N, C-alpha and C positions, 0 to 999 in steps of 0.2 A: 642348469643352463650353460654350455660349453665356450670357454672363451677361445676366440678365433684370433689369428694373428695374421700378417702378409709381410711380405718379403721386405726389411730394411732395403733402400737403394743407394745409402749410403754408408756400407757396412765398413769402409776404412778410416769414416770420422766419428770421432767422439762429438756427440751432440746431445742436447737432452730434451726431454718431451716431457711436459708438464700437465696431467689431467686434472680437472677440479670438477667433482660432484656433490654440488652443494644439496642435496635432495637425497643423502643416504639416511636410511631408517630402519631401524631391527627392533627387536624385543627385550628388555632387562627380563633375563631366566629367572631371576629372585621376585621381582613385583609383578611381571606381566603387562611391565605398562613401556610406552613406547618410546625407542633413544631416537634422538634426532644428531646430524652431525654432516659435517663437510669431510668428504674424503678426497686428499691431494697425493696424487700419485706421481713422483719423477723417478723417470728411468733415462737410462744411454743403453741404447738397443746395440745387440748385435748384429743376428744375421736376420732377426723378425722383430715387429712392432705391433702391437696391441691394435685390434681392430676396435673401435669405439661401440657401434651397435652391442656388438657382443659383449662389451665390456660393461655396457650400461643395464643389459637384461641379466647379466652375472651381479651386480651390484644391488637391483632389483630385487633380486631373489633371497636379499636378508632381510628384508620387510616382515615378514612372517616367523623367521627363526629366533627363536631364543639364545642369545648370545653375550658374553660379556663386551665390554668395549675391546679389552687386550686382547683375545681372544677372536674377535671378527679382525682387527687388523693385521696379526699376525696372519691368519688364515688367507686373507686377501694376499697379502706380499706372498706367500709360500704358493697360489694359486697362480698367480701372476707371471712367477719366476717359474715355474714349472711351463707356464704355455709359451712364453716368448725369450725364456733364458737371457737375462739381458747384462750387460757389462756389471753395471750397478743399478739399485730401484732402492725409493723409500715410500712408504706408504704412512701417511700423516691423517689421523682421525683427529677433529677438532669437533668436540660431542657439546651440544647445548646445555645448559646450565641445568642441574635436577636438586631440588634442595638446596640452592644457594650456592653448589660447586660445579665448575667445570671442569674436563678432562681433555687432555691433550696425547695422543699416544704416538709415537712414531717407531716403526719396524723397518730397520736397514737389511740391505743384501749386497755382497759384492763378491762377484765372479773371482775364483782363486786365479792370480795373476799366470799361473802354469798352463790354466785354461786358455785364456786368451793370448799366449806368448806361443802354446800348439797349434792354435787354429788359425793363428796369421802366420804361420810359419809355410814358407811355398814348397 
């Protein structure tokens, strides 16, 4: 599923958007067992914002995919950055216990300051 965006109506302002998906599921590629977790996406938009229905469908696309926690979080970050080119973004995956162990994976992106300076110049 393709991620969709819409124009940011306040591109002159830094403000943060936080999106929580408490029903993330994927499949452990080693055991074939389902993995469950909460994904929290926080970002400061630049010219575009993420459209939520397309994000939901994109995240649901992981349900039958064999992928490790770390790979899923970094893939989500890369795909979201490619879709909306934010000023900064973090994706956190807080995964449910498996075998008595929990995992929390955080991946971050920050646009190079030269890009922001160049794009905000008249």
